[in-house]
N, C-alpha and C positions, 0 to 999 in steps of 0.2 A: 473822540476819534482822534484830535490832532494831539493829545497828550500820548495816547498809545504811538502814533507815529512818530512823535520826538523822542520817545524811550527805545525806540527800534533805532533811530539815527545816530542816537548818542551811543548806542551799543557798537556800531559800526565805528563811530570817531574813535572807540577807546581800544578798537583792534589794532593791531599793527598792520603797517601797512605791506604790502607784497614786497616792496624793495626791501623793507627793513627785514623781513623776513628771509628775504634771499642773502643778504649779508651777513644776518645771524646765523645762518646753515653753513655759509663759508667760512664764519670763524668757528662755530663749533660744529663739525659735522659728525651729523649722526650715521652710525655704522649699522646698516639692517642686517638683520640675522641671517645667517646662510641657510638656506632650506636642505644642504646635504645630509645633515644628520636626521632630519625630519622623513628623507626620502627612502632611509634604512627601514621603516614601516613596511614598504613593499615587501621585501624580501622575509621580514619578520613574519607578516601573516600568513603569506604563502607557506613558508615552513609549517607554522601552526596548524594550517588546514591538513598539510601532509601528514603529520603526526595524528591529526585527530581521524583521517582516513584510514590510518592504520589500527585504529581502535574499532573503527566501524566495520572492518574487514574481519577483525576478530571475532565481533559479533555476530555477523552474518553467517561467518565459517561455522560457527558453533550453532547457530539457529537451524542452518541446512542440515548439519550433521544430527541434529535432535529430532529434525523431521523426519530424517531417512531412517533412523534407530526407530521411530514410531511406527513407519508404515510398515516396517520389516519384522517389528515384535510379533508375537503369536497374540491372536484375539484376545480380548478379556471380556468380561461380562458388563453390561450396561451398568454405571452406579445406581445404589437406591437414590442417593441425593444428586440429583440431574443439576445442581450447582458446580458439582465437581467436573462438569463436561466444558468448563471454562478453560481448565488448564490441559485438556486431552485432546485438541485439533490435532487431526492426522493419526491418532490414535485408531488402530483396528479393534473393532468391538463385535460382539457376535449378539444377535438376537433371536428369537422368536416368536411366529405369531402370524395373523392371518391377513392378507391383503384385502383392502377395501377398493375394488377395482372401479367401483362407480362412482368413486370420489378422486380420481386420479386427475392431475393439473400437468402443465407443462412450462419450462423455462426453457425459453431460448429467442431467436435461432441461435444454435452453437453447433459446432462440428466434433464427429468424434475424435478423440484423442488420439486415435493410431491412424484411422483412414481420411480423417477430415469431412468435408459434404456439408450439406446444409440440413439439419434436422433440430430437434429437441429432447432434452431430459424429460422422462417421465418421472412425475413425483405422487406416489402411492401412499397413503396412510396403512402403517400396518397395526394392527390391534395385537399388542404384547400378549404372549400367552400368560406370563407370570406377574403382569402389571394391571391396573385397571384403567389403562390409558393407552392412547397410541401415540405411534411416532411417525416422522416422515422418513420415505425410502426415496432415494434416488435410484431408481431400478435401472436407468442407463438410458441410452442414446437411441433415439430413433428416426430415419429420415423423415421427410417434412409430409410424405405420402402415407407414412404410418402411423402419424398422429391418432387416426380415429382407431380407437380400438376393434372396432369392428373387422380390421384389415389384418388383425394379429390376434385372433381371438385362442390360438393354441400357446401363446405366451401370457394369457389370463389364468393363471395358475391358481387352482381352489384349496382350500384345507390350509392346513399348519406347514409354514416353510421356516427354514432356517436359513438366516442372511448373514453373513460377514461382510463388513463395511469398515468405512473411514469415518469420524467424526469430522463435521465441518462447520463451520460459522457462518453467518451472514458475509456476502459481499458487498463492497461498497457500490452505491447506486449512482449511475452515471449522472456526471453534472448536466449533460446537454438534453436528455430524455428527463422530462416530468410526470409522463405516464408509464407505471412499470407495471400495471396490469389491465388486461383486457379479456375478461370473461374468465377462461380456464387458463388463458396465458400470461405469465409471468417475463418480465424482461430479465429480472435479476434475483439471486438467491435470498430473499429477503425472509428470513425465517420466522420471526414473529408474524409477518403478514402472512405467511402460508399457514401457519399454525392457527391464526386467527380464523384464517377462510375454512380451514377444514376440521377446525375443531381437535386438533392434537395438543400434544406437549411440544416446546419449541425445541425439538430433538431433530437433527438433520442427519444422515447418514448417508453415505455413496455407497452402494453395493459395489462389492468387488467383482472383477471379470467374471471369476469362476461362477459367481452367482447367475449369470445371466442364463434364462430359460431359451431353449431353440425355438425360434419364432418370435420372441420376445424382444425388449430393448437389451443393448449391450453394456453390460456394466463397466466398472472400472474407469469412469470418467473423472477421476480425481487428478487434476491439473496443479502442480506446485510451481507457481510462477515467482521465484526467485533468483534474481541475477545476480551474481556476486563479480561486479567489476570496479570493485575499489581498488584493485591492484594498478590499474590503468589510472585513476585517479590521482592515487599514491606518487606515481611517475610524473603526471603532469604537474602537481603542487610544487614536488621538490626540483623539478626541472625549472619550473618557473622561480622557484627562491633563488635558485643557482644563477640563473640567468640576471634576474634584477640585481643581486648582488654584485654580479661581474662588470654589471654596466655600471653602477654606483662606483664600482673601485676605478675602473678606469677613467672616470669621470673625477671623483673625487678622493679617491684614495691614496694617492700618492703624496706621500710625504707627511701623511695623518698618523699621528701616534696613538696607540692603543694603551 
């Protein structure tokens, strides 16, 4: 222990004293680097983010145009290879089959896209006429008091029907909610879970408004939630870049040669 203490003291003895260090710094002043050029990082980053938002706006505009074109295009037949549906979200398709009303389930609570209110989407398996499997059809919205099919028997149409609708994918599960199913009621559009529960193929179609049956669910419940606010972000980042650059110039820029 004493040997260790001695070595520590010896190290301190070898170090220059504070007085000698002060004299040395006075004789050889060390110039600290100025932070002025480092501060240019702020306007540079803001400018880069503004350019990135321009590209994001172009991408979002093209995506919205693509979705709009798909929803307005004439209906097509359901592809034989269901993997093609991965690139067909929002595409209008036409199918024929028979509803299995005994197996309908509900997603909600949701509001009608046009009138609002509190209700549920009615999801019914459709046994396809030309295939050996069933798919999921969102027949539309009903108010809460109409979820019981006995209250809307006239809307439970039998026989072969032709449905036009929009292909959809699963929606994100809410972070706060752990339980997304309670009996026949589902909180989100989880297509794999719905298909497994009802024994259908993992195909989900939002029936068009014109496919609504009097007394039955109101179709046309497709919501396209794609906000394009990138222009405001572009203005924000470029304004911040200009403001920080102006502040830098007023403080450091005078007399600086570039």
